LUMMARKOL-590178 format. One record per residue (C-alpha): residue in one letter; x, y, z. Coordinates in steps of 0.1 Angstrom, whole numbers, padded with zeros to 4 digits, always signed. Each point is the difference from the previous one (the first is absolute). Layout:
<rs>
aXYZ ...
</rs>
This chain:
<rs>
m-0245-0123-0241 r+0019+0003-0032 g+0014+0034+0011 a+0011-0015+0033 v+0018-0028-0017 k+0018+0024-0023 v+0011+0021+0030 v+0014-0031+0017 a+0019-0009-0032 a+0014+0035-0004 t+0010+0002+0036 a+0018-0034-0003 l+0018+0012-0031 f+0011+0032+0019 a+0011-0022+0030 g+0020-0023-0023 v+0019+0028-0016 h+0006+0017+0033 s+0014-0032+0016 l+0021-0009-0030 l+0017+0033-0001 a+0006-0001+0037 s+0017-0034-0002 r+0037-0005+0006 a+0003-0016-0035 s-0013+0031-0017 k+0025+0021+0020 r+0029-0022-0010 i-0010+0003-0037 v+0000+0038+0003 r+0033+0000+0019 r+0017-0020-0028 a-0015+0024-0026 l+0008+0033+0017 g+0027-0007+0025 t-0003-0001+0038 s+0002+0038+0006 r-0027+0010-0025 r-0022-0029+0010 n+0002+0010+0037 a-0007+0036-0009 l-0028-0004-0025 y-0019-0032+0007 r-0021+0011+0029 p-0011+0034-0014 l-0009-0016-0034 y-0017-0029+0018 l-0022+0026+0018 v-0007+0018-0032 q-0013-0031-0017 s-0020-0009+0031 v-0018+0033-0001 a-0005-0003-0037 t-0013-0035+0000 f-0022+0006+0031 g-0015+0031-0018 a-0007-0022-0030 l-0017-0025+0023 l-0022+0027+0015 v-0010+0013-0035 y-0010-0036-0010 f-0018-0005+0033 n-0021+0031-0004 r-0011-0011-0034 q-0015-0033+0013 p-0037-0003+0009 a-0009-0002+0037 r-0029-0009+0022 t-0004+0013+0036 l+0003-0027+0026 y-0006+0023+0030 e+0002+0037+0009 v+0004+0015+0035 h-0011+0035+0010 g+0002+0022+0030 p+0023-0004+0030 l+0010-0035-0010 a+0012+0012-0034 w+0020+0028+0017 s+0016-0026+0023 m+0009-0021-0030 r+0017+0029-0017 a+0018+0008+0032 g+0012-0036+0002 q+0014+0004-0035 v+0020+0031+0011 v+0012-0017+0031 g+0011-0029-0021 l+0025+0022-0018 g+0018+0005+0033 p+0017-0034+0002 a+0011+0003-0036 i+0018+0033+0008 w+0014-0014+0032 g+0013-0031-0018 a+0015+0021-0028 y+0018+0021+0025 h+0016-0030+0017 v+0010-0015-0034 g+0014+0033-0011 i-0020+0023-0023 p+0030+0011-0021 g+0009-0036-0006 i-0036-0010-0009 l-0002+0029-0025 g+0035-0007-0014 l+0012+0035+0008 s+0031-0010+0019 g+0016-0020-0028 l-0011+0025-0027 t+0014+0030+0019 a+0033-0018+0006 w+0003-0010-0036 i-0006+0036-0012 r+0027+0012+0024 g+0024-0026-0012 k+0001-0018+0033 p-0001-0038+0005 v-0036-0013-0004 t-0013-0028+0023 a-0029-0022-0010 e-0035+0009+0013 p-0015-0020+0029 e-0010-0035-0010 a-0038+0002+0003 q-0017+0021+0027 g+0012-0020+0030 p+0016+0012+0033 v+0035+0015-0002 c+0030-0023+0005 e+0030+0010+0021 k+0030-0021+0011 g-0016-0032-0012 e-0033+0005+0017 m-0034+0012-0011 k-0010+0029+0022 a-0037-0003+0006 s-0010+0035+0008 g-0034+0018-0003 p-0027-0021-0017 f+0025-0027-0008 r-0002-0010+0036 w-0037-0009-0005 h+0001-0018-0034 r+0025-0006-0028 h-0018+0018-0028 p-0017+0031+0013 l+0002+0018-0033 n-0019-0028-0017 f-0026-0002+0028 a-0007+0038+0002 p-0020+0002-0033 l-0027-0024+0012 p-0020+0026+0021 v+0001+0024-0030 l-0012-0027-0024 w-0028-0014+0021 l-0014+0030+0018 f-0017+0018-0029 p-0035+0009+0010 r-0013-0010-0034 m+0011-0035-0013 t-0006-0011-0036 t+0006-0032-0018 r+0029+0018-0018 l+0016+0013+0032 g-0005-0032+0018 a+0018-0019-0027 l+0029+0024+0001 n+0002-0002+0038 l-0001-0038+0000 a+0027-0003-0027 s+0021+0027+0018 t-0003-0018+0033 v+0012-0033-0015 y+0028+0018-0016 l+0011+0018+0031 i+0002-0033+0019 a+0017-0018-0030 g+0023+0030-0004 s+0010-0003+0036 l+0010-0036-0006 h+0021+0011-0030 e+0016+0027+0022 e+0008-0027+0026 a+0019-0020-0026 r+0020+0030-0012 l+0008+0011+0036 r+0012-0035+0009 a+0022+0000-0031 a+0014+0034+0007 y+0005-0006+0038 p+0005-0038+0003 s+0010+0001+0036 a-0018+0030+0014 y-0034-0003-0015 p-0007-0036+0011 k+0008+0011+0036 y-0025+0028-0004 e-0026-0025-0012 a+0007-0023+0029 s-0003+0029+0025 g-0037-0003+0004 v-0010+0030-0021 p-0031-0010-0020 f+0001-0003-0038 y-0029+0022-0011 l-0026+0007+0027 p+0012+0023+0029 g+0009-0020+0031 a-0013+0007+0035 n+0034-0004+0017 p+0028+0017-0019 p+0036-0005+0011 a+0018+0028+0018 p+0010+0029-0023 k+0035+0005-0012 k+0013+0033+0013 t+0020+0022-0024 a+0015+0034+0002 l-0026+0028+0002 g-0027-0025-0006 r+0009-0003-0037 p+0000-0034-0018 p+0035-0014-0004 h+0018+0000-0034 r+0005-0030-0021 n+0035-0015+0002 g+0018-0020-0027 s+0007-0028+0025 c-0036-0011-0003 m+0002-0007-0037 g+0000-0035-0013 
</rs>
């Protein structure tokens, strides 16, 4: 069990760094140091770079820990579990599309900065888009408020072979995904103090998908609406 405890501790450290750098306080510090334009252009791309680097370090540490097999599934059931992992990626892609993939990757701001154009801040967390003072709950955001944090769960828990090491990583990651969603809620309320509480009160569940989503918000050509400055707090 020593290896499992070390994996939980390492995952908690990764989660703490990830959340700290995603906080509004960290972004304010960088804005004061670099200026608004540079912060808006560089923060999101550099945040993703450090996320990939620290997650890679976590995986290296994870693979060095001892593990004991808890269970192992073979045959059609194992194939079904692998298929479930692949299917689980679908909601993540769907949710990223409705948030705006260029915004998630930080490409919009970086491109504008390189071209010498005004640079707007990246979306505040991976929530639904905001337009004219209202959160537009489109796509998976009609079913639950944090689809991008829910989507990894099938990938984590449907491995046909489960070890003490992997189980520890999955358990710590699941706790972090839920806690991270609570952190996102606080950031979204602060960013959209009028619009986001209305979205929370609309009946869309916090984390687990709901059975009765509200009617979809229609937009031109079926695309998600763009964010509007009138939503900002």
